[in-house]
C-alpha positions as CSV (number, residue, x, y, z in Angstrom):
1,X,103.8,6.7,10.4
2,X,101.4,9.4,9.1
3,X,98.4,8.4,7.3
4,X,97.7,10.5,4.4
5,X,94.3,12.7,4.7
6,X,92.9,11.2,1.4
7,X,93.5,7.7,2.3
8,X,91.8,8.4,6.0
9,X,89.0,10.1,4.3
10,X,88.5,7.2,1.9
11,X,88.8,4.8,4.4
12,X,86.3,6.5,6.8
13,X,83.9,6.7,3.8
14,X,84.4,3.0,3.2
15,X,83.6,2.6,6.8
16,X,80.4,4.5,6.8
17,X,79.1,2.7,3.5
18,X,80.0,-0.6,5.4
19,X,78.0,0.4,8.4
20,X,74.9,1.5,6.3
21,X,75.1,-1.7,4.2
22,X,75.1,-3.7,7.4
23,X,72.2,-1.8,9.0
24,X,70.0,-1.9,5.8
25,X,70.9,-5.8,5.9
26,X,69.5,-6.2,9.3
27,X,66.5,-4.3,8.5
28,X,65.6,-6.3,5.3
29,X,66.2,-9.4,7.8
30,X,63.5,-8.2,10.0
31,X,61.3,-7.6,7.1
32,X,61.9,-11.0,5.8
33,X,61.4,-12.7,9.4
34,X,57.9,-10.6,9.8
35,X,56.6,-11.9,6.3
36,X,57.7,-15.3,7.3
37,X,55.5,-15.0,10.4
38,X,52.7,-13.5,8.5
39,X,52.8,-16.4,6.1
40,X,53.1,-18.9,9.0
41,X,50.0,-17.3,10.5
42,X,48.1,-18.1,7.2
43,X,49.4,-21.6,7.4
44,X,48.1,-22.0,10.8
45,X,44.8,-20.6,10.0
46,X,44.6,-23.2,7.1
47,X,45.6,-25.8,9.2
48,X,42.8,-25.0,11.7
49,X,40.2,-24.6,9.2
50,X,41.1,-27.7,7.5
51,X,41.0,-29.8,10.6
52,X,37.7,-28.4,11.7
53,X,35.9,-29.2,8.4
54,X,37.4,-32.5,8.5
55,X,35.9,-33.1,11.9
56,X,32.5,-31.3,10.9
57,X,31.9,-31.9,7.3
58,X,28.2,-31.4,7.7
59,X,28.6,-27.4,8.8
60,X,26.8,-25.2,6.4
61,X,29.6,-22.8,6.3
62,X,27.7,-20.6,3.7
63,X,24.6,-20.1,5.7
64,X,26.6,-19.2,8.9
65,X,28.5,-16.6,6.7
66,X,25.3,-15.1,5.6
67,X,23.6,-14.5,8.9
68,X,24.0,-10.7,10.0
69,X,25.6,-10.1,13.2
70,X,22.4,-9.4,15.5
71,X,21.1,-12.6,14.4
72,X,24.4,-14.4,14.6
73,X,24.9,-12.9,18.1
74,X,21.4,-14.0,19.3
75,X,22.0,-17.6,18.2
76,X,25.4,-17.7,19.4
77,X,23.7,-16.7,23.2
78,X,20.9,-18.8,23.0
79,X,23.1,-21.9,22.2
80,X,21.2,-22.6,18.8
81,X,24.7,-22.1,17.2
82,X,27.9,-23.7,18.3
83,X,30.8,-21.0,18.8
84,X,33.2,-23.0,17.0
85,X,30.9,-23.3,13.7
86,X,31.1,-19.6,13.6
87,X,34.6,-19.2,14.5
88,X,36.2,-21.5,11.9
89,X,33.6,-20.6,9.2
90,X,35.2,-17.0,9.5
91,X,38.5,-18.4,9.7
92,X,38.3,-20.2,6.5
93,X,36.7,-17.3,4.8
94,X,39.3,-14.7,6.4
95,X,41.9,-17.0,4.9
96,X,40.5,-16.7,1.4
97,X,40.0,-13.0,1.5
98,X,43.6,-12.7,2.9
99,X,44.9,-14.8,0.0
100,X,43.2,-12.5,-2.5
101,X,43.9,-9.0,-1.1
102,X,46.6,-9.4,1.3
103,X,44.7,-7.8,4.2
104,X,45.7,-9.7,7.1
105,X,49.3,-9.5,8.9
106,X,48.8,-11.9,11.9
107,X,46.7,-14.7,12.9
108,X,46.0,-13.9,16.7
109,X,46.6,-17.7,17.8
110,X,45.3,-17.3,21.5
111,X,42.0,-16.8,19.7
112,X,41.6,-20.7,19.8
113,X,42.2,-20.7,23.4
114,X,39.8,-17.9,24.0
115,X,37.3,-20.0,22.2
116,X,37.6,-22.9,24.1
117,X,37.3,-20.7,27.4
118,X,34.4,-18.6,26.0
119,X,32.4,-22.2,26.0
120,X,32.6,-22.1,29.6
121,X,31.6,-18.7,30.3
122,X,28.7,-18.1,32.5
123,X,28.1,-14.3,31.5
124,X,27.6,-13.9,28.1
125,X,28.1,-10.5,26.6
126,X,26.6,-8.8,23.7
127,X,29.6,-10.2,21.5
128,X,29.6,-13.6,23.1
129,X,31.4,-15.8,20.4
130,X,31.7,-13.1,17.7
131,X,35.2,-13.5,16.0
132,X,36.4,-9.5,15.4
133,X,39.0,-8.4,13.5
134,X,41.6,-5.6,14.6
135,X,43.6,-2.9,12.9
136,X,47.2,-3.1,13.1
137,X,47.6,0.1,15.2
138,X,45.6,-1.0,17.9
139,X,47.2,-2.9,20.7
140,X,46.7,-6.7,21.4
141,X,48.9,-8.2,24.3
142,X,52.0,-10.3,22.6
143,X,51.5,-8.7,19.1
144,X,53.3,-6.0,17.3
145,X,51.3,-2.5,16.5
146,X,54.0,-1.5,13.3
147,X,52.2,1.1,11.8
148,X,53.9,-0.2,8.8
149,X,57.4,1.0,10.3
150,X,60.2,-1.7,10.7
151,X,61.3,-0.3,13.8
152,X,57.9,-1.4,15.3
153,X,58.6,-5.0,14.7
154,X,59.5,-7.3,17.7
155,X,58.1,-5.1,20.1
156,X,54.9,-6.9,21.1
157,X,52.2,-4.9,23.3
158,X,52.4,-5.4,27.1
159,X,48.7,-5.5,27.2
160,X,45.4,-5.0,25.2
161,X,44.2,-1.8,24.3
162,X,41.1,-1.0,26.3
163,X,38.9,-1.2,23.5
164,X,40.1,-4.9,23.0
165,X,39.9,-5.5,26.7
166,X,36.2,-4.4,26.6
167,X,35.3,-6.6,23.5
168,X,36.8,-9.5,25.5
169,X,34.8,-8.6,28.6
170,X,31.8,-8.8,25.9
171,X,32.6,-12.2,24.8
172,X,34.1,-11.4,21.4
173,X,37.0,-13.1,19.9
174,X,39.5,-11.0,18.3
175,X,41.5,-13.4,15.7
176,X,43.3,-11.5,13.1
177,X,45.3,-8.2,12.9
178,X,45.1,-6.4,9.7
179,X,47.3,-4.1,7.4
180,X,47.7,-0.5,7.5
181,X,49.9,2.1,5.1
182,X,52.9,3.1,6.4
183,X,52.4,5.8,8.9
184,X,48.6,5.7,8.9
185,X,48.7,9.1,7.1
186,X,47.3,7.8,3.9
187,X,43.9,6.6,2.4
188,X,45.6,3.5,0.6
189,X,47.1,0.7,2.4
190,X,50.7,-0.3,1.8
191,X,53.9,-0.5,3.5
192,X,57.3,-2.2,3.1
193,X,56.7,-5.0,5.6
194,X,53.4,-6.6,4.5
195,X,52.8,-5.3,0.9
196,X,50.1,-3.9,-0.7
197,X,46.3,-4.7,0.3
198,X,44.0,-4.7,-2.5
199,X,40.2,-4.1,-2.8
200,X,38.1,-7.2,-2.6
201,X,35.5,-6.2,-5.2
202,X,38.3,-5.0,-7.8
203,X,41.8,-6.2,-7.1
204,X,43.3,-3.1,-9.2
205,X,41.6,-0.6,-6.7
206,X,42.6,0.3,-3.2
207,X,40.5,-0.8,-0.3
208,X,41.0,2.8,1.2
209,X,43.2,3.5,4.4
210,X,44.4,3.8,6.7
211,X,42.2,1.0,8.1
212,X,42.1,-0.8,4.6
213,X,43.0,-4.0,5.9
214,X,39.8,-3.9,7.9
215,X,37.9,-2.6,4.8
216,X,39.1,-5.6,2.6
217,X,38.5,-8.3,5.2
218,X,35.1,-6.9,6.0
219,X,34.2,-6.1,2.7
220,X,35.2,-9.5,1.3
221,X,33.1,-11.1,3.9
222,X,36.1,-12.7,6.1
223,X,35.0,-10.8,9.3
224,X,31.7,-9.6,10.4
225,X,33.0,-7.0,12.5
226,X,36.0,-4.9,12.4
227,X,37.7,-2.2,14.5
228,X,39.7,0.6,13.0
229,X,40.6,4.4,13.7
230,X,39.9,7.5,11.7
231,X,41.7,11.0,11.7
232,X,40.8,12.2,8.4
233,X,38.5,9.4,7.1
234,X,40.4,6.2,7.9
235,X,37.5,4.1,8.7
236,X,35.0,5.9,6.0
237,X,37.2,5.5,3.2
238,X,37.5,1.8,3.6
239,X,34.2,1.3,4.1
240,X,33.0,3.4,1.3
241,X,35.6,1.8,-1.1
242,X,34.8,-1.8,-0.1
243,X,31.0,-1.4,0.0
244,X,30.2,-1.8,3.8
245,X,29.3,0.7,6.6
246,X,31.5,2.6,9.3
247,X,30.9,5.3,11.8
248,X,33.4,7.3,13.0
249,X,32.4,8.4,16.7
250,X,33.1,11.6,18.4
251,X,36.6,11.6,19.3
252,X,36.4,10.7,23.1
253,X,33.5,8.5,22.7
254,X,35.5,5.2,22.7
255,X,38.9,4.8,24.7
256,X,42.0,5.6,22.4
257,X,44.4,4.0,25.3
258,X,46.8,1.6,23.6
259,X,45.9,2.9,20.0
260,X,48.9,4.0,18.0
261,X,48.5,7.4,16.2
262,X,50.2,8.5,13.0
263,X,51.0,11.9,14.4
264,X,51.4,11.9,18.2
265,X,50.1,14.5,20.6
266,X,48.2,16.9,17.8
267,X,44.9,18.0,19.2
268,X,43.4,19.9,16.1
269,X,42.0,17.2,13.9
270,X,40.2,14.5,16.3
271,X,41.2,11.0,15.9
272,X,38.5,8.2,16.7
273,X,38.1,4.6,17.3
274,X,35.1,2.8,15.4
275,X,33.6,-0.4,13.8
276,X,33.1,-1.5,10.4
277,X,30.5,-4.0,9.4
278,X,28.1,-5.0,6.5
279,X,25.3,-3.2,7.8
280,X,24.3,-0.3,10.3
281,X,22.5,-2.7,13.0
282,X,25.8,-4.3,13.3
283,X,27.6,-1.1,14.0
284,X,24.8,-0.3,16.7
285,X,25.1,-3.7,18.4
286,X,29.3,-3.1,18.6
287,X,28.6,0.3,19.8
288,X,25.9,-0.9,22.7
289,X,28.7,-3.4,23.5
290,X,31.5,-1.3,23.5
291,X,29.9,1.8,25.5
292,X,29.5,-0.5,28.8
293,X,30.4,0.4,32.2
294,X,33.7,-1.6,31.5
295,X,35.0,1.1,28.9
296,X,34.3,3.7,31.8
297,X,36.0,2.0,34.5
298,X,38.8,0.8,32.3
299,X,39.7,4.6,30.9
300,X,38.0,7.4,32.8
301,X,39.0,10.1,30.6
302,X,36.0,8.5,28.5
303,X,32.7,10.1,29.3
304,X,30.3,7.6,30.9
305,X,27.5,7.6,28.4
306,X,26.0,4.4,27.7
307,X,24.5,3.9,24.2
308,X,21.4,5.8,24.4
309,X,18.4,4.3,22.8
310,X,16.5,7.6,23.1
311,X,16.3,10.4,21.0
312,X,18.7,13.4,21.1
313,X,17.2,15.9,19.0
314,X,16.8,19.7,19.8
315,X,13.0,19.1,19.5
316,X,13.1,16.0,21.6
317,X,14.6,18.1,24.6
318,X,12.1,20.9,24.2
319,X,9.3,18.5,23.9
320,X,10.5,16.9,27.6
321,X,11.5,19.9,29.4
322,X,9.8,23.0,27.5
323,X,13.4,24.5,27.6
324,X,16.9,23.4,26.3
325,X,19.2,21.7,28.5
326,X,23.0,22.6,28.6
327,X,23.9,20.0,26.0
328,X,21.4,21.4,23.7
329,X,22.6,24.8,24.2
330,X,26.2,23.5,23.6
331,X,26.6,20.7,21.4
332,X,29.9,20.3,22.1
333,X,28.7,19.1,25.7
334,X,28.0,15.4,26.2
335,X,24.1,15.3,26.5
336,X,22.1,13.8,29.2
337,X,19.8,11.1,28.3
338,X,16.0,11.7,27.9
339,X,13.0,9.8,27.1
340,X,11.8,9.8,23.6
341,X,12.7,7.0,21.4
342,X,15.4,7.3,19.0
343,X,17.5,4.6,17.1
344,X,13.9,2.5,16.7
345,X,12.2,5.6,16.2
346,X,10.1,6.5,12.9
347,X,9.9,10.0,13.6
348,X,10.5,12.2,10.5
349,X,13.9,13.9,10.4
350,X,14.8,17.2,9.5
351,X,18.2,16.9,7.2
352,X,20.5,19.2,6.1
353,X,22.3,18.4,2.9
354,X,24.8,19.2,0.2
355,X,26.2,17.8,-3.2
356,X,29.6,19.3,-2.9
357,X,32.1,21.1,-1.0
358,X,33.4,23.4,-3.7
359,X,36.8,22.2,-2.9
360,X,37.0,18.5,-4.2
361,X,34.3,18.3,-7.3
362,X,32.4,15.3,-6.8
363,X,32.3,12.5,-9.2
364,X,29.3,12.0,-11.1
365,X,28.5,9.0,-9.1
366,X,29.0,11.0,-5.9
367,X,26.3,13.7,-6.7
368,X,24.0,11.0,-8.0
369,X,24.3,9.3,-4.8
370,X,23.3,12.0,-2.7
371,X,20.5,13.3,-5.0
372,X,18.9,9.9,-5.2
373,X,19.2,9.6,-1.5
374,X,17.7,13.0,-1.0
375,X,14.8,12.0,-3.1
376,X,14.1,8.7,-1.4
377,X,14.3,10.6,2.0
378,X,11.7,13.3,1.0
379,X,9.5,10.5,-0.4
380,X,9.7,8.6,3.2
381,X,8.4,11.9,4.8
382,X,11.5,13.6,6.0
383,X,12.5,17.2,5.3
384,X,15.6,18.0,3.3
385,X,17.1,21.5,3.6
386,X,20.0,22.5,1.6
387,X,23.0,23.6,3.6
388,X,25.8,25.7,2.2
389,X,29.3,25.1,2.9
390,X,32.0,27.6,2.7
391,X,35.7,28.2,3.2
392,X,36.7,24.5,3.1
393,X,39.8,25.3,1.5
394,X,40.6,27.6,4.6
395,X,39.5,24.5,6.8
396,X,41.9,22.0,5.0
397,X,44.9,24.1,4.8
398,X,44.6,26.2,8.1
399,X,42.8,23.9,10.5
400,X,43.7,20.3,9.1
401,X,47.0,20.2,7.4
402,X,48.5,23.2,9.7
403,X,46.7,21.5,12.8
404,X,48.5,18.1,12.1
405,X,51.8,19.5,11.2
406,X,52.2,22.7,13.7
407,X,55.7,21.6,14.2
408,X,56.4,22.0,10.7
409,X,56.4,18.1,10.2
410,X,59.1,17.3,12.4
411,X,57.7,14.8,14.6
412,X,56.1,13.0,11.7
413,X,59.5,13.0,10.1
414,X,61.1,11.3,13.0
415,X,58.9,8.5,12.9
416,X,60.7,7.4,9.4
417,X,64.0,7.8,10.7
418,X,66.2,4.8,10.1
419,X,63.1,3.4,7.5
420,X,63.9,1.8,4.5
421,X,61.3,3.4,2.7
422,X,59.3,6.7,3.3
423,X,57.0,6.6,0.2
424,X,53.7,5.8,1.4
425,X,52.9,9.4,2.6
426,X,54.0,11.0,-0.7
427,X,54.1,14.7,-1.0
428,X,53.5,15.3,2.8
429,X,56.6,13.7,3.8
430,X,58.7,15.5,1.2
431,X,57.3,18.8,2.2
432,X,57.8,17.9,5.8
433,X,61.4,17.3,5.5
434,X,62.1,20.8,3.4
435,X,63.6,23.5,5.5
436,X,61.5,26.3,6.4
437,X,63.1,28.6,3.9
438,X,62.7,26.4,1.0
439,X,58.9,26.0,2.1
440,X,58.8,29.7,1.7
441,X,60.3,30.0,-1.4
442,X,58.2,27.0,-3.1
443,X,55.0,28.3,-1.6
444,X,55.5,31.7,-3.2
445,X,56.7,30.1,-6.7
446,X,53.7,27.8,-6.8
447,X,51.0,30.2,-5.8
448,X,50.3,31.8,-9.1
449,X,50.3,28.1,-11.0
450,X,49.3,25.7,-8.1
451,X,47.5,27.6,-5.4
452,X,46.4,24.6,-3.5
453,X,50.0,23.4,-3.5
454,X,51.2,26.6,-2.3
455,X,48.8,26.8,0.5
456,X,49.8,23.3,1.6
457,X,53.4,24.3,1.6
458,X,52.7,27.5,3.5
459,X,50.4,25.5,6.2
460,X,53.3,23.2,7.0
461,X,55.5,25.8,8.7
462,X,56.8,25.4,12.4
463,X,54.4,27.3,14.5
464,X,55.3,29.0,18.0
465,X,53.5,27.9,21.0
466,X,51.2,31.2,20.8
467,X,50.2,30.2,17.2
468,X,49.0,27.0,18.1
469,X,47.0,28.0,20.8
470,X,45.5,30.8,18.7
471,X,44.9,27.9,15.9
472,X,43.1,25.7,18.7
473,X,41.0,28.7,19.7
474,X,40.1,29.5,15.9
475,X,39.1,26.0,15.5
476,X,36.6,26.1,18.5
477,X,35.1,29.2,17.2
478,X,34.6,27.6,13.6
479,X,33.0,24.8,15.3
480,X,30.6,26.7,17.2
481,X,29.7,28.9,14.0
482,X,29.1,25.5,12.2
483,X,26.7,24.3,14.8
484,X,24.9,27.8,15.1
485,X,24.1,27.6,11.3
486,X,23.1,24.0,12.0
487,X,20.6,25.0,14.6
488,X,19.3,27.9,12.8
489,X,18.2,25.7,10.2
490,X,16.6,23.3,12.9
491,X,18.3,20.3,11.4
492,X,18.6,16.7,13.1
493,X,21.4,15.5,11.0
494,X,23.2,16.2,7.7
495,X,23.3,14.2,4.4
496,X,26.9,14.5,2.6
497,X,28.9,13.3,-0.3
498,X,31.5,10.3,0.3
499,X,34.5,10.4,-2.0
500,X,34.1,7.4,-4.4
501,X,34.3,5.1,-6.0
502,X,37.6,3.5,-5.1
503,X,40.6,5.1,-6.7
504,X,43.4,2.9,-8.4
505,X,46.1,1.4,-6.4
506,X,48.9,4.1,-5.9
507,X,46.4,7.1,-6.6
508,X,45.9,8.1,-2.6
509,X,49.5,9.0,-2.7
510,X,49.1,11.5,-5.3
511,X,45.9,13.0,-4.1
512,X,46.3,14.0,-0.6
513,X,43.9,17.1,-1.1
514,X,41.0,14.7,-1.9
515,X,40.1,13.8,1.8
516,X,38.2,17.1,2.3
517,X,34.7,15.7,2.4
518,X,36.0,13.4,5.4
519,X,38.5,15.3,7.2
520,X,36.0,18.2,7.7
521,X,34.2,16.2,10.5
522,X,37.3,15.3,12.1
523,X,38.2,19.0,12.5
524,X,34.7,19.8,13.9
525,X,34.8,16.5,15.7
526,X,31.3,15.2,14.7
527,X,30.1,11.6,14.6
528,X,30.2,10.4,10.9
529,X,29.2,7.2,9.0
530,X,29.2,6.0,5.4
531,X,26.3,3.8,4.1
532,X,26.6,2.4,0.3
533,X,23.8,3.5,-1.7
534,X,24.5,3.0,-5.1
535,X,26.6,1.7,-7.7
536,X,28.6,3.4,-10.7
537,X,26.8,3.2,-13.9
538,X,27.9,3.6,-17.5
539,X,26.2,6.8,-17.7
540,X,28.4,8.1,-14.6
541,X,31.4,6.8,-16.6
542,X,30.5,8.9,-19.6
543,X,29.7,12.0,-17.7
544,X,33.2,11.3,-16.1
545,X,34.8,12.6,-19.4
546,X,33.5,16.2,-18.6
547,X,35.1,16.2,-15.2
548,X,37.3,19.3,-14.9
549,X,37.5,19.9,-11.1
550,X,37.4,23.3,-9.4
551,X,40.9,24.3,-9.8
552,X,41.6,22.5,-12.9
553,X,45.1,21.8,-11.7
554,X,47.1,18.7,-11.8
555,X,45.3,17.1,-8.7
556,X,41.9,17.6,-10.4
557,X,43.4,15.8,-13.4
558,X,44.7,12.9,-11.8
559,X,41.5,12.7,-9.7
560,X,39.4,12.2,-13.0
561,X,41.9,9.5,-13.9
562,X,41.7,7.8,-10.4
563,X,37.9,7.6,-11.0
564,X,38.0,6.1,-14.6
565,X,36.8,2.2,-15.2
566,X,34.8,2.0,-12.1
567,X,31.4,0.5,-13.5
568,X,30.0,-1.6,-11.0
569,X,31.8,-0.4,-8.0
570,X,29.8,0.9,-4.8
571,X,29.5,4.4,-4.1
572,X,28.4,6.0,-0.6
573,X,26.9,8.7,1.1
574,X,28.0,10.2,4.2
575,X,25.5,10.5,7.5
576,X,26.6,13.1,10.2
577,X,25.2,14.4,13.4
578,X,26.1,16.9,16.2
579,X,28.9,15.8,18.8
580,X,28.0,13.1,21.2
581,X,24.9,12.0,19.2
582,X,26.1,8.7,17.5
583,X,22.8,7.1,18.4
584,X,21.0,9.7,16.0
585,X,23.9,9.3,13.4
586,X,23.2,5.6,13.3
587,X,19.4,5.9,13.2
588,X,19.8,8.3,10.1
589,X,22.1,5.6,8.5
590,X,19.7,3.1,9.1
591,X,17.2,4.9,7.4
592,X,19.3,5.5,4.5
593,X,20.4,2.0,4.3
594,X,16.6,0.7,4.7
595,X,15.5,2.9,1.8
596,X,18.4,2.3,-0.4
597,X,17.8,-1.5,-0.1
598,X,14.3,-1.1,-1.0
599,X,15.2,0.7,-4.2
600,X,18.4,-1.4,-5.0
601,X,18.2,-5.1,-5.1
602,X,22.0,-5.5,-5.7
603,X,23.0,-4.6,-2.2
């Protein structure tokens, strides 16, 4: 008996729909299970914190939480502060911040076992007994690194990432993992599994991303030290938006083994692992601990450069040798240590600065933050030198967008295959998915009306191997030209704007072009940190009414809306140094922080 063709086709279509329904139901079941585990983690945290409070009712949790990391670390090492007092004080605070902001994805239950073992340790590292929070994408043995993707659930890491191993060897206790946006390629913090993370300072604002869970937890006081990653501002956005400090080191200064990336394999835009903390001294302590012999023995691709307390400026090299070493002639070469004090130095700096990159118009608060910081630095005896940025639009489109999506976005698209939601990356996902002929047509149509959109579409084309190699060579040339301009002005460091204040939730997906201030230094692979220096004022809000943007396109109009209603929110500046000069970058950050604290009593 022959089955009629229409009936056969109808039956096949029905079968496909049934299979799709079953697959989607299975995915939703995985999401529900993950959310249950997240909720169970918080319940366990609450039970442990309550049990400790009942057993130790006299512990002054507020005083423990108020200690800066260097002092806390000293007290833990000398035994004047019990480890469990610190651990459970932060567990209780982390639980509160997680309830308010949805920043924690998982409690690392083995941390309690590690706490008990730490009490018996003979060797006490620099971070002995310090509870540390870890970004979702950084492997912790026995736990998922999801990147916000359902497909990555129930795939626990076989071992700790190198950075987590070093933290543990230094005595730190990783105790929670924190939320990220789906794919990491976003400076918001939302995914279908764990939902939206909110800014602890204003719940209607994003905490930034992709290390958004870290920014929220550290910014809310639920973690004294967080570890995240940065490929376009993913450490600096959360720190700036949540009013804390962070540093993005040179890409290979810290190991990335066991750290999952949003776009695998691309080399044009350098990713980095780095810390977030309330103050600069805490960042310095973290880098001192991480840049140990353990880091270099566990990952031999990392240059063996311990944290150098000595200066790494051109003048310091001249003073010592009378001529420039290799690292001073080529700042992309790791520097040799030499004998002139740095991080604790009070020697005046020669600082380049700019108020705008002429691509993303700074908000009034951003511009004021740079101007006021410049004035404070000059009054403190430092020399400020104007630095002119040019062709940032070319850098953004041809180095950053084209560099990250040199395959036309195909590897990025594959990450979303089989997922229930693909909205976290907004425009980039939709453009990457379009066929090349459509990209070419859309780029041509958009050019007269929305030139930036046209350039983004054009930059997401698939490149040949020869074109990729040429692009990498062009980026290297750009880096050397930038350094030549830097050295011609005899600069030590650079003062730059940082996007802010925090945008409203949902706006980052609409404003991918607004990453220009941070992403420039991923393309250059320079160390860059952020320090909060001021708060948005009523006058800033009033001046925002005249915000037009440089292109006066849809993006500029949307950015103006995203900035509004931010009175009282923190605004940061960005501090930059040449490659491998993290110590000098931190010294500059410390100077900015100290001067800002003297002027502003609200920090």
